Backbone atoms as SQL, in Angstrom:
CREATE TABLE atoms (id INTEGER PRIMARY KEY, chain TEXT, resi INTEGER, resn TEXT, atom TEXT, x REAL, y REAL, z REAL);
INSERT INTO atoms VALUES
  (1, 'A', 1, 'MET', 'N', -8.862, -0.996, -10.721),
  (2, 'A', 1, 'MET', 'CA', -7.826, -1.784, -10.561),
  (3, 'A', 1, 'MET', 'C', -8.695, -2.522, -9.564),
  (4, 'A', 2, 'GLU', 'N', -9.295, -3.667, -9.734),
  (5, 'A', 2, 'GLU', 'CA', -9.814, -4.706, -8.862),
  (6, 'A', 2, 'GLU', 'C', -9.067, -5.278, -7.800),
  (7, 'A', 3, 'LEU', 'N', -8.888, -4.802, -6.903),
  (8, 'A', 3, 'LEU', 'CA', -8.391, -5.770, -5.267),
  (9, 'A', 3, 'LEU', 'C', -9.444, -6.598, -4.676),
  (10, 'A', 4, 'GLU', 'N', -9.825, -7.107, -5.365),
  (11, 'A', 4, 'GLU', 'CA', -10.984, -8.376, -4.252),
  (12, 'A', 4, 'GLU', 'C', -10.177, -9.414, -4.048),
  (13, 'A', 5, 'ILE', 'N', -9.605, -9.626, -4.863),
  (14, 'A', 5, 'ILE', 'CA', -8.537, -10.707, -4.899),
  (15, 'A', 5, 'ILE', 'C', -7.507, -10.687, -3.711),
  (16, 'A', 6, 'PHE', 'N', -6.975, -10.037, -3.733),
  (17, 'A', 6, 'PHE', 'CA', -5.901, -9.494, -2.673),
  (18, 'A', 6, 'PHE', 'C', -6.545, -9.128, -1.036),
  (19, 'A', 7, 'ILE', 'N', -8.021, -8.508, -1.188),
  (20, 'A', 7, 'ILE', 'CA', -8.742, -8.458, -0.036),
  (21, 'A', 7, 'ILE', 'C', -9.316, -9.575, 0.681),
  (22, 'A', 8, 'HIS', 'N', -9.891, -10.631, -0.223),
  (23, 'A', 8, 'HIS', 'CA', -10.109, -12.082, -0.044),
  (24, 'A', 8, 'HIS', 'C', -8.980, -12.454, 0.414),
  (25, 'A', 9, 'LYS', 'N', -7.761, -12.774, 0.194),
  (26, 'A', 9, 'LYS', 'CA', -6.411, -13.428, 0.521),
  (27, 'A', 9, 'LYS', 'C', -6.305, -12.845, 2.527),
  (28, 'A', 10, 'ILE', 'N', -6.200, -11.399, 1.973),
  (29, 'A', 10, 'ILE', 'CA', -5.548, -11.049, 3.425),
  (30, 'A', 10, 'ILE', 'C', -7.266, -11.023, 4.456),
  (31, 'A', 11, 'LEU', 'N', -8.541, -11.415, 4.199),
  (32, 'A', 11, 'LEU', 'CA', -9.397, -12.175, 5.240),
  (33, 'A', 11, 'LEU', 'C', -9.244, -13.094, 5.311),
  (34, 'A', 12, 'ARG', 'N', -8.944, -14.226, 4.432),
  (35, 'A', 12, 'ARG', 'CA', -8.777, -15.628, 4.821),
  (36, 'A', 12, 'ARG', 'C', -7.587, -15.368, 5.621),
  (37, 'A', 13, 'GLN', 'N', -6.614, -14.998, 5.998),
  (38, 'A', 13, 'GLN', 'CA', -5.714, -15.112, 6.833),
  (39, 'A', 13, 'GLN', 'C', -5.525, -14.321, 7.713),
  (40, 'A', 14, 'ILE', 'N', -6.797, -13.421, 8.234),
  (41, 'A', 14, 'ILE', 'CA', -6.983, -12.936, 9.370),
  (42, 'A', 14, 'ILE', 'C', -8.035, -13.539, 10.292),
  (43, 'A', 15, 'CYS', 'N', -9.171, -13.537, 9.191),
  (44, 'A', 15, 'CYS', 'CA', -10.649, -14.122, 10.016),
  (45, 'A', 15, 'CYS', 'C', -10.891, -15.059, 8.867),
  (46, 'A', 16, 'PRO', 'N', -10.466, -16.567, 8.732),
  (47, 'A', 16, 'PRO', 'CA', -11.179, -17.648, 7.784),
  (48, 'A', 16, 'PRO', 'C', -12.120, -17.845, 8.017),
  (49, 'A', 17, 'ASN', 'N', -12.929, -17.821, 8.724),
  (50, 'A', 17, 'ASN', 'CA', -14.528, -17.884, 9.031),
  (51, 'A', 17, 'ASN', 'C', -15.334, -16.865, 8.544),
  (52, 'A', 18, 'LEU', 'N', -14.152, -16.105, 8.669),
  (53, 'A', 18, 'LEU', 'CA', -15.240, -14.580, 8.025),
  (54, 'A', 18, 'LEU', 'C', -15.533, -14.234, 6.403),
  (55, 'A', 19, 'GLY', 'N', -17.083, -13.946, 6.366),
  (56, 'A', 19, 'GLY', 'CA', -17.124, -13.275, 4.597),
  (57, 'A', 19, 'GLY', 'C', -17.375, -11.694, 4.629),
  (58, 'A', 20, 'ILE', 'N', -17.129, -11.834, 3.184),
  (59, 'A', 20, 'ILE', 'CA', -17.555, -10.014, 3.213),
  (60, 'A', 20, 'ILE', 'C', -18.549, -9.583, 2.212),
  (61, 'A', 21, 'SER', 'N', -19.500, -8.978, 2.236),
  (62, 'A', 21, 'SER', 'CA', -20.471, -8.379, 1.482),
  (63, 'A', 21, 'SER', 'C', -19.981, -7.887, 0.152),
  (64, 'A', 22, 'LYS', 'N', -20.934, -7.683, -0.723),
  (65, 'A', 22, 'LYS', 'CA', -20.133, -7.243, -2.134),
  (66, 'A', 22, 'LYS', 'C', -20.565, -5.354, -1.907),
  (67, 'A', 23, 'ASP', 'N', -21.330, -5.194, -0.943),
  (68, 'A', 23, 'ASP', 'CA', -21.350, -3.741, -0.769),
  (69, 'A', 23, 'ASP', 'C', -19.860, -3.391, -0.215),
  (70, 'A', 24, 'ALA', 'N', -19.665, -4.012, 1.076),
  (71, 'A', 24, 'ALA', 'CA', -18.146, -4.175, 1.821),
  (72, 'A', 24, 'ALA', 'C', -17.684, -4.166, 0.935),
  (73, 'A', 25, 'MET', 'N', -17.282, -5.263, 0.104),
  (74, 'A', 25, 'MET', 'CA', -15.942, -5.440, -0.813),
  (75, 'A', 25, 'MET', 'C', -15.716, -3.957, -1.829),
  (76, 'A', 26, 'PHE', 'N', -16.954, -3.768, -2.250),
  (77, 'A', 26, 'PHE', 'CA', -16.748, -2.402, -2.576),
  (78, 'A', 26, 'PHE', 'C', -16.429, -0.763, -2.185),
  (79, 'A', 27, 'LEU', 'N', -16.835, -0.754, -0.936),
  (80, 'A', 27, 'LEU', 'CA', -16.131, 0.400, 0.002),
  (81, 'A', 27, 'LEU', 'C', -14.756, 0.317, -0.262),
  (82, 'A', 28, 'MET', 'N', -14.174, -1.066, 0.208),
  (83, 'A', 28, 'MET', 'CA', -13.111, -1.552, 0.785),
  (84, 'A', 28, 'MET', 'C', -12.037, -0.817, -1.041),
  (85, 'A', 29, 'ASN', 'N', -12.709, -1.633, -1.656),
  (86, 'A', 29, 'ASN', 'CA', -11.563, -1.573, -3.072),
  (87, 'A', 29, 'ASN', 'C', -11.472, 0.088, -3.294),
  (88, 'A', 30, 'VAL', 'N', -12.571, 0.878, -3.178),
  (89, 'A', 30, 'VAL', 'CA', -12.907, 1.925, -3.420),
  (90, 'A', 30, 'VAL', 'C', -11.490, 2.808, -2.504),
  (91, 'A', 31, 'TYR', 'N', -11.565, 2.455, -0.552),
  (92, 'A', 31, 'TYR', 'CA', -10.733, 3.040, 0.188),
  (93, 'A', 31, 'TYR', 'C', -9.729, 2.780, -0.281),
  (94, 'A', 32, 'ILE', 'N', -9.113, 1.232, -0.619),
  (95, 'A', 32, 'ILE', 'CA', -7.503, 1.351, -0.871),
  (96, 'A', 32, 'ILE', 'C', -7.737, 1.702, -2.214),
  (97, 'A', 33, 'GLU', 'N', -8.255, 2.131, -3.457),
  (98, 'A', 33, 'GLU', 'CA', -7.727, 2.613, -4.341),
  (99, 'A', 33, 'GLU', 'C', -7.418, 4.393, -3.744),
  (100, 'A', 34, 'SER', 'N', -7.651, 4.614, -3.094),
  (101, 'A', 34, 'SER', 'CA', -8.202, 6.238, -2.755),
  (102, 'A', 34, 'SER', 'C', -6.900, 6.401, -1.946),
  (103, 'A', 35, 'ILE', 'N', -6.322, 4.981, -0.859),
  (104, 'A', 35, 'ILE', 'CA', -5.081, 5.086, -0.240),
  (105, 'A', 35, 'ILE', 'C', -3.847, 5.269, -1.241),
  (106, 'A', 36, 'MET', 'N', -4.066, 4.616, -2.182),
  (107, 'A', 36, 'MET', 'CA', -2.695, 4.201, -3.200),
  (108, 'A', 36, 'MET', 'C', -2.456, 5.472, -3.714),
  (109, 'A', 37, 'LYS', 'N', -4.123, 6.399, -4.529),
  (110, 'A', 37, 'LYS', 'CA', -3.566, 7.404, -5.367),
  (111, 'A', 37, 'LYS', 'C', -2.580, 8.621, -4.493),
  (112, 'A', 38, 'HIS', 'N', -3.407, 8.559, -3.069),
  (113, 'A', 38, 'HIS', 'CA', -3.172, 9.383, -2.796),
  (114, 'A', 38, 'HIS', 'C', -1.236, 9.543, -2.082),
  (115, 'A', 39, 'ILE', 'N', -0.699, 7.800, -1.733),
  (116, 'A', 39, 'ILE', 'CA', 0.726, 7.508, -1.756),
  (117, 'A', 39, 'ILE', 'C', 1.082, 8.121, -2.908),
  (118, 'A', 40, 'ALA', 'N', 0.428, 7.793, -3.857),
  (119, 'A', 40, 'ALA', 'CA', 1.604, 8.328, -5.721),
  (120, 'A', 40, 'ALA', 'C', 1.663, 9.554, -5.503),
  (121, 'A', 41, 'ASN', 'N', 0.659, 10.224, -4.985),
  (122, 'A', 41, 'ASN', 'CA', 0.646, 11.696, -5.087),
  (123, 'A', 41, 'ASN', 'C', 2.076, 12.156, -4.480),
  (124, 'A', 42, 'GLU', 'N', 1.748, 11.437, -3.081),
  (125, 'A', 42, 'GLU', 'CA', 2.988, 12.343, -2.377),
  (126, 'A', 42, 'GLU', 'C', 4.291, 11.877, -2.986),
  (127, 'A', 43, 'ALA', 'N', 4.307, 10.551, -2.970),
  (128, 'A', 43, 'ALA', 'CA', 5.350, 10.100, -3.661),
  (129, 'A', 43, 'ALA', 'C', 6.203, 10.995, -4.697),
  (130, 'A', 44, 'GLY', 'N', 4.887, 11.504, -5.685),
  (131, 'A', 44, 'GLY', 'CA', 5.698, 11.863, -6.971),
  (132, 'A', 44, 'GLY', 'C', 6.015, 13.247, -6.717),
  (133, 'A', 45, 'ARG', 'N', 5.455, 13.775, -5.747),
  (134, 'A', 45, 'ARG', 'CA', 5.656, 15.123, -4.825),
  (135, 'A', 45, 'ARG', 'C', 6.917, 15.514, -4.473),
  (136, 'A', 46, 'LEU', 'N', 7.281, 14.411, -3.692),
  (137, 'A', 46, 'LEU', 'CA', 8.823, 14.219, -2.786),
  (138, 'A', 46, 'LEU', 'C', 9.448, 13.788, -4.251),
  (139, 'A', 47, 'SER', 'N', 9.475, 13.194, -5.275),
  (140, 'A', 47, 'SER', 'CA', 10.311, 12.775, -6.136),
  (141, 'A', 47, 'SER', 'C', 10.925, 14.036, -6.914),
  (142, 'A', 48, 'ARG', 'N', 9.417, 15.275, -7.471),
  (143, 'A', 48, 'ARG', 'CA', 9.899, 16.091, -8.023),
  (144, 'A', 48, 'ARG', 'C', 11.031, 17.061, -6.994),
  (145, 'A', 49, 'TYR', 'N', 10.379, 17.236, -6.111),
  (146, 'A', 49, 'TYR', 'CA', 11.242, 17.989, -4.876),
  (147, 'A', 49, 'TYR', 'C', 12.871, 17.305, -5.064),
  (148, 'A', 50, 'ASN', 'N', 13.022, 16.394, -4.988),
  (149, 'A', 50, 'ASN', 'CA', 14.449, 16.293, -4.503),
  (150, 'A', 50, 'ASN', 'C', 15.154, 15.669, -6.051),
  (151, 'A', 51, 'LYS', 'N', 14.433, 16.821, -7.302),
  (152, 'A', 51, 'LYS', 'CA', 14.731, 16.744, -8.849),
  (153, 'A', 51, 'LYS', 'C', 14.953, 15.060, -9.503),
  (154, 'A', 52, 'LYS', 'N', 14.195, 14.241, -8.819),
  (155, 'A', 52, 'LYS', 'CA', 14.508, 13.126, -9.606),
  (156, 'A', 52, 'LYS', 'C', 13.531, 12.202, -10.689),
  (157, 'A', 53, 'ASN', 'N', 13.348, 11.894, -11.516),
  (158, 'A', 53, 'ASN', 'CA', 12.584, 11.956, -12.475),
  (159, 'A', 53, 'ASN', 'C', 11.781, 10.241, -12.060),
  (160, 'A', 54, 'LYS', 'N', 12.474, 9.490, -11.158),
  (161, 'A', 54, 'LYS', 'CA', 11.759, 8.091, -11.082),
  (162, 'A', 54, 'LYS', 'C', 11.257, 7.832, -9.568),
  (163, 'A', 55, 'ILE', 'N', 9.963, 7.426, -8.915),
  (164, 'A', 55, 'ILE', 'CA', 9.405, 7.102, -7.711),
  (165, 'A', 55, 'ILE', 'C', 10.033, 6.415, -6.992),
  (166, 'A', 56, 'THR', 'N', 10.932, 5.925, -6.204),
  (167, 'A', 56, 'THR', 'CA', 11.872, 4.882, -5.648),
  (168, 'A', 56, 'THR', 'C', 11.042, 4.857, -4.190),
  (169, 'A', 57, 'GLU', 'N', 11.264, 3.350, -4.159),
  (170, 'A', 57, 'GLU', 'CA', 11.175, 2.771, -2.508),
  (171, 'A', 57, 'GLU', 'C', 11.421, 3.955, -1.879),
  (172, 'A', 58, 'LYS', 'N', 12.501, 4.578, -1.643),
  (173, 'A', 58, 'LYS', 'CA', 12.662, 5.505, -0.422),
  (174, 'A', 58, 'LYS', 'C', 11.224, 7.188, 0.057),
  (175, 'A', 59, 'GLU', 'N', 10.637, 7.183, -1.884),
  (176, 'A', 59, 'GLU', 'CA', 9.484, 8.223, -1.992),
  (177, 'A', 59, 'GLU', 'C', 8.606, 7.633, -1.325),
  (178, 'A', 60, 'ILE', 'N', 8.368, 6.585, -1.780),
  (179, 'A', 60, 'ILE', 'CA', 6.708, 6.071, -1.627),
  (180, 'A', 60, 'ILE', 'C', 7.034, 5.704, 0.001),
  (181, 'A', 61, 'GLU', 'N', 7.763, 5.005, 0.743),
  (182, 'A', 61, 'GLU', 'CA', 7.899, 5.409, 2.235),
  (183, 'A', 61, 'GLU', 'C', 8.170, 6.480, 3.121),
  (184, 'A', 62, 'GLN', 'N', 8.757, 7.491, 2.636),
  (185, 'A', 62, 'GLN', 'CA', 8.385, 8.820, 2.878),
  (186, 'A', 62, 'GLN', 'C', 7.380, 8.945, 2.973),
  (187, 'A', 63, 'ALA', 'N', 6.521, 9.129, 1.587),
  (188, 'A', 63, 'ALA', 'CA', 5.117, 9.574, 1.669),
  (189, 'A', 63, 'ALA', 'C', 4.122, 8.609, 2.527),
  (190, 'A', 64, 'VAL', 'N', 3.739, 7.449, 2.553),
  (191, 'A', 64, 'VAL', 'CA', 3.730, 7.281, 3.735),
  (192, 'A', 64, 'VAL', 'C', 3.898, 7.051, 5.309),
  (193, 'A', 65, 'LEU', 'N', 4.749, 7.566, 5.410),
  (194, 'A', 65, 'LEU', 'CA', 5.129, 8.312, 6.867),
  (195, 'A', 65, 'LEU', 'C', 4.302, 9.879, 7.217),
  (196, 'A', 66, 'LEU', 'N', 4.591, 10.826, 5.915),
  (197, 'A', 66, 'LEU', 'CA', 3.727, 11.445, 6.152),
  (198, 'A', 66, 'LEU', 'C', 2.092, 11.702, 6.085),
  (199, 'A', 67, 'LEU', 'N', 1.873, 10.647, 5.499),
  (200, 'A', 67, 'LEU', 'CA', 0.710, 10.620, 5.453),
  (201, 'A', 67, 'LEU', 'C', -0.001, 10.038, 6.269),
  (202, 'A', 68, 'PHE', 'N', 0.131, 8.591, 6.727),
  (203, 'A', 68, 'PHE', 'CA', -0.610, 8.120, 8.531),
  (204, 'A', 68, 'PHE', 'C', -0.528, 8.681, 9.565),
  (205, 'A', 69, 'PRO', 'N', -0.770, 8.435, 10.487),
  (206, 'A', 69, 'PRO', 'CA', -0.882, 8.377, 11.304),
  (207, 'A', 69, 'PRO', 'C', 0.339, 7.813, 12.506),
  (208, 'A', 70, 'PRO', 'N', 0.964, 8.320, 13.507),
  (209, 'A', 70, 'PRO', 'CA', 2.110, 7.831, 13.859),
  (210, 'A', 70, 'PRO', 'C', 1.269, 6.019, 14.356),
  (211, 'A', 71, 'GLY', 'N', 1.677, 4.777, 14.478),
  (212, 'A', 71, 'GLY', 'CA', 1.211, 4.118, 14.852),
  (213, 'A', 71, 'GLY', 'C', 1.462, 2.775, 14.327),
  (214, 'A', 72, 'LEU', 'N', 0.010, 1.781, 14.920),
  (215, 'A', 72, 'LEU', 'CA', 0.709, 0.254, 13.683),
  (216, 'A', 72, 'LEU', 'C', 0.144, 0.170, 12.262),
  (217, 'A', 73, 'LEU', 'N', -0.522, 1.004, 12.056),
  (218, 'A', 73, 'LEU', 'CA', -0.863, 1.118, 10.489),
  (219, 'A', 73, 'LEU', 'C', 0.151, 1.012, 9.885),
  (220, 'A', 74, 'ARG', 'N', 0.706, 2.446, 10.215),
  (221, 'A', 74, 'ARG', 'CA', 1.810, 3.237, 9.473),
  (222, 'A', 74, 'ARG', 'C', 3.175, 2.106, 9.491),
  (223, 'A', 75, 'ASP', 'N', 3.500, 1.508, 10.678),
  (224, 'A', 75, 'ASP', 'CA', 4.372, 0.911, 11.575),
  (225, 'A', 75, 'ASP', 'C', 4.422, -0.542, 10.230),
  (226, 'A', 76, 'HIS', 'N', 3.246, -1.602, 10.106),
  (227, 'A', 76, 'HIS', 'CA', 2.897, -2.468, 9.499),
  (228, 'A', 76, 'HIS', 'C', 2.880, -1.812, 8.017),
  (229, 'A', 77, 'SER', 'N', 2.697, -1.019, 7.358),
  (230, 'A', 77, 'SER', 'CA', 2.657, -0.836, 6.167),
  (231, 'A', 77, 'SER', 'C', 3.856, -0.052, 5.732),
  (232, 'A', 78, 'ILE', 'N', 5.294, 0.002, 6.658),
  (233, 'A', 78, 'ILE', 'CA', 6.319, 0.110, 6.111),
  (234, 'A', 78, 'ILE', 'C', 6.983, -0.866, 6.242),
  (235, 'A', 79, 'SER', 'N', 7.055, -2.320, 6.873),
  (236, 'A', 79, 'SER', 'CA', 7.817, -3.403, 7.247),
  (237, 'A', 79, 'SER', 'C', 7.081, -4.018, 5.969),
  (238, 'A', 80, 'GLU', 'N', 5.316, -4.344, 5.553),
  (239, 'A', 80, 'GLU', 'CA', 5.496, -5.003, 4.821),
  (240, 'A', 80, 'GLU', 'C', 5.805, -4.335, 3.425),
  (241, 'A', 81, 'GLY', 'N', 5.671, -3.034, 2.806),
  (242, 'A', 81, 'GLY', 'CA', 6.082, -2.831, 1.820),
  (243, 'A', 81, 'GLY', 'C', 8.012, -2.729, 1.763),
  (244, 'A', 82, 'THR', 'N', 8.314, -2.812, 2.699),
  (245, 'A', 82, 'THR', 'CA', 9.857, -3.219, 2.488),
  (246, 'A', 82, 'THR', 'C', 10.395, -4.393, 2.311),
  (247, 'A', 83, 'LYS', 'N', 9.101, -5.319, 2.881),
  (248, 'A', 83, 'LYS', 'CA', 9.458, -6.865, 2.382),
  (249, 'A', 83, 'LYS', 'C', 8.908, -7.208, 0.958),
  (250, 'A', 84, 'ALA', 'N', 7.865, -6.476, 0.382),
  (251, 'A', 84, 'ALA', 'CA', 7.744, -6.998, -0.770),
  (252, 'A', 84, 'ALA', 'C', 8.758, -6.263, -1.812),
  (253, 'A', 85, 'CYS', 'N', 8.809, -5.399, -1.350),
  (254, 'A', 85, 'CYS', 'CA', 9.973, -4.581, -2.362),
  (255, 'A', 85, 'CYS', 'C', 11.155, -5.249, -2.140),
  (256, 'A', 86, 'THR', 'N', 11.803, -6.143, -1.299),
  (257, 'A', 86, 'THR', 'CA', 13.064, -6.854, -1.089),
  (258, 'A', 86, 'THR', 'C', 12.337, -7.803, -2.108),
  (259, 'A', 87, 'ARG', 'N', 11.714, -8.494, -2.192),
  (260, 'A', 87, 'ARG', 'CA', 10.739, -10.190, -2.523),
  (261, 'A', 87, 'ARG', 'C', 11.489, -9.791, -4.214),
  (262, 'A', 88, 'TYR', 'N', 10.290, -8.396, -4.330),
  (263, 'A', 88, 'TYR', 'CA', 10.901, -7.914, -5.808),
  (264, 'A', 88, 'TYR', 'C', 12.087, -7.972, -6.334),
  (265, 'A', 89, 'ASN', 'N', 12.779, -7.450, -5.710),
  (266, 'A', 89, 'ASN', 'CA', 14.072, -7.159, -6.313),
  (267, 'A', 89, 'ASN', 'C', 15.147, -8.401, -6.212),
  (268, 'A', 90, 'SER', 'N', 14.833, -9.285, -5.336),
  (269, 'A', 90, 'SER', 'CA', 15.842, -10.604, -5.493),
  (270, 'A', 90, 'SER', 'C', 14.994, -11.593, -6.276),
  (271, 'A', 91, 'SER', 'N', 13.751, -11.334, -6.870),
  (272, 'A', 91, 'SER', 'CA', 13.192, -12.208, -8.017),
  (273, 'A', 91, 'SER', 'C', 13.643, -11.963, -9.360),
  (274, 'A', 92, 'LEU', 'N', 14.033, -10.661, -9.429),
  (275, 'A', 92, 'LEU', 'CA', 14.962, -9.758, -10.351),
  (276, 'A', 92, 'LEU', 'C', 16.798, -10.334, -10.837),
  (277, 'A', 93, 'ILE', 'N', 16.913, -10.922, -9.879),
  (278, 'A', 93, 'ILE', 'CA', 18.682, -11.358, -10.125),
  (279, 'A', 93, 'ILE', 'C', 18.125, -12.724, -10.172);
């Protein structure tokens, strides 16, 4: 999965005058894909433990709580994930 577009969007929001090299972009892409795989694996494990066939928002949130250390990154991840799910669910209606 190529995440370069999203990385550039977030970088522009945070530091509009800052760029990123191709090597740094490659590393960010690998890092984010790795985090996503860990979250998906943990969410799948939680889903199987709860005897469910689907991974829901709740399992993903619990996976983030288990994998990320306490602090701003974890809190921000939960907040942004909840907002994204809310926006997605409201667009289906």
